[in-house]
C-alpha positions as CSV (number, residue, x, y, z in Angstrom):
1,M,24.2,36.0,-4.0
2,K,27.4,35.9,-1.2
3,I,29.9,33.3,-1.0
4,S,31.6,33.5,2.2
5,V,35.5,34.6,2.5
6,P,37.1,31.5,3.4
7,H,35.5,30.0,0.3
8,V,36.5,31.9,-1.9
9,M,39.7,32.3,-0.2
10,V,40.1,28.4,-0.9
11,L,38.4,28.8,-4.6
12,G,40.5,31.4,-5.8
13,T,43.3,29.7,-4.8
14,L,42.4,25.5,-6.4
15,L,41.4,27.5,-9.5
16,L,44.2,29.5,-10.3
17,A,45.0,26.1,-11.7
18,G,43.5,26.2,-15.0
19,C,44.2,30.3,-15.3
20,G,47.5,29.6,-16.6
21,A,50.6,31.2,-14.8
22,K,49.5,32.6,-11.8
23,S,50.1,36.1,-12.5
24,D,48.3,36.1,-15.4
25,A,44.7,35.4,-13.7
26,N,42.2,37.6,-13.9
27,V,39.0,39.4,-13.2
28,K,37.5,37.3,-16.1
29,D,39.4,34.1,-15.5
30,L,38.5,34.0,-12.0
31,S,34.8,34.5,-12.6
32,D,34.5,31.7,-15.2
33,A,36.4,29.5,-13.0
34,T,34.1,30.3,-9.6
35,N,31.5,29.4,-11.6
36,A,32.3,25.9,-13.7
37,Y,33.0,25.2,-9.8
38,L,29.7,25.9,-8.1
39,A,27.9,24.6,-11.8
40,K,28.9,21.1,-10.6
41,K,28.9,21.9,-6.2
42,G,26.9,24.5,-5.9
43,Q,24.1,23.5,-5.3
44,L,22.1,24.5,-2.1
45,C,20.4,21.6,-0.7
46,L,18.5,20.6,2.5
47,G,21.3,18.0,4.2
48,I,19.0,14.9,4.3
49,S,20.4,12.9,1.6
50,T,19.1,9.5,1.3
51,K,17.5,6.6,0.0
52,W,13.9,6.9,-2.1
53,P,11.6,6.1,-1.5
54,V,11.8,6.5,2.9
55,D,11.1,3.9,4.9
56,L,10.4,4.3,8.5
57,Q,10.1,1.4,10.8
58,E,7.6,1.8,14.3
59,S,10.6,2.7,16.2
60,D,11.7,5.6,14.0
61,Q,8.1,7.4,14.0
62,R,8.0,8.4,17.1
63,A,8.2,12.3,18.1
64,G,11.8,13.8,18.4
65,N,13.6,11.3,15.4
66,V,14.8,13.6,13.2
67,K,14.0,11.3,10.1
68,A,10.5,11.3,10.8
69,S,10.8,15.5,11.6
70,E,11.7,15.6,8.3
71,M,9.8,13.6,6.0
72,A,6.6,15.1,7.7
73,S,7.9,18.4,7.2
74,L,8.5,17.6,3.5
75,E,4.9,16.1,3.6
76,K,3.3,19.1,5.5
77,V,4.7,21.8,1.9
78,G,3.8,18.3,-0.9
79,L,7.4,17.3,-1.8
80,V,7.1,13.2,-0.7
81,R,3.6,11.6,0.6
82,S,3.4,9.0,2.9
83,Q,1.9,5.6,3.0
84,N,1.3,2.3,5.0
85,A,3.7,-0.4,3.5
86,E,5.7,-3.5,3.8
87,A,9.2,-3.8,3.1
88,E,11.4,-7.0,3.3
89,Y,14.7,-6.6,4.8
90,T,17.3,-9.5,5.8
91,T,17.9,-9.8,9.9
92,L,21.4,-10.3,11.4
93,S,21.2,-14.0,10.6
94,G,20.8,-13.2,6.6
95,R,17.0,-14.2,6.8
96,A,14.6,-12.5,5.2
97,A,11.6,-11.0,7.3
98,K,8.9,-8.4,6.5
99,A,8.6,-4.9,8.3
100,K,5.4,-2.7,8.9
101,V,6.5,1.0,7.5
102,L,5.7,4.4,6.3
103,R,6.7,4.7,3.2
104,Y,7.5,8.5,1.6
105,E,8.3,9.0,-1.6
106,L,8.5,11.8,-4.0
107,T,5.6,13.7,-5.1
108,D,5.7,15.2,-8.5
109,E,6.2,18.5,-7.4
110,G,9.3,16.9,-4.9
111,K,11.0,15.0,-7.9
112,K,11.4,18.8,-10.0
113,F,13.4,19.3,-6.8
114,Y,15.4,15.8,-6.2
115,R,18.7,15.9,-7.1
116,E,21.2,12.0,-6.9
117,K,24.4,12.7,-5.7
118,N,26.9,10.0,-5.7
119,V,28.7,9.4,-1.6
120,V,31.8,7.4,-1.1
121,G,30.2,4.1,0.4
122,L,31.9,1.7,2.5
123,G,34.8,0.2,0.9
124,P,35.4,0.9,-2.4
125,N,31.9,1.6,-3.7
126,K,30.1,5.0,-4.1
127,E,26.6,5.0,-3.5
128,V,23.4,7.4,-5.2
129,L,21.6,8.9,-2.2
130,G,19.4,12.2,-3.2
131,D,18.3,15.0,-1.0
132,I,15.7,17.6,-2.5
133,C,17.3,21.3,-3.6
134,F,16.2,24.7,-3.4
135,G,18.7,26.6,-4.9
136,Q,22.5,26.8,-7.0
137,Q,25.0,29.8,-6.2
138,A,26.6,31.5,-8.7
139,V,29.1,34.4,-8.6
140,D,27.3,37.3,-10.0
141,K,30.5,39.9,-10.6
142,V,34.3,39.9,-9.6
143,S,35.1,43.0,-7.8
144,K,37.9,43.0,-7.3
145,T,41.6,40.3,-6.8
146,E,44.5,40.2,-4.5
147,G,47.6,38.8,-5.1
148,P,49.7,37.4,-5.8
149,T,50.9,37.6,-2.5
150,K,54.8,37.0,-1.2
151,F,55.0,34.9,1.7
152,G,58.8,35.0,2.4
153,D,60.4,33.6,-0.6
154,T,57.4,32.2,-1.9
155,T,55.3,34.2,-4.4
156,R,51.0,32.1,-4.2
157,G,48.2,33.3,-6.8
158,N,45.4,35.3,-5.7
159,D,44.2,34.5,-2.4
160,L,41.0,36.8,-2.3
161,L,38.6,37.2,-4.8
162,H,36.2,40.4,-3.6
163,V,32.4,39.2,-4.7
164,Q,30.1,41.6,-5.3
165,N,26.2,41.0,-5.8
């Protein structure tokens, strides 16, 4: 798997902190640190982070609605299933109300690919959203590093990793 150069440059710079002195960085340290980072942040997901189940009101089910298209596609490949349901919600005036919705839930197959992620919500609270992920990035081999690099009076650590598939 190839990793884009800008990501590698940023990772290389950030990961040096865990490798001892800047001049002590080596291929193994950089590879291990990059893989540790990717184990936490390197999931390849569809990018439809949401709370499950997903309820679509009638107005959301129209052609051209992104969420409706995403859910229909996921249902077509068997990762979610839909059913008519009734959802409760609170109106702007604070009263409880009900609406008919098309509810999408993960199938057993969809649950295999589902990953929860904490995201920053409004205010100090974090929200737990889920996405469907299909892969995990990892470094196969670091073939070469460059650095440290001297910029005027400043020497910086390995800014660039050459990652080979």
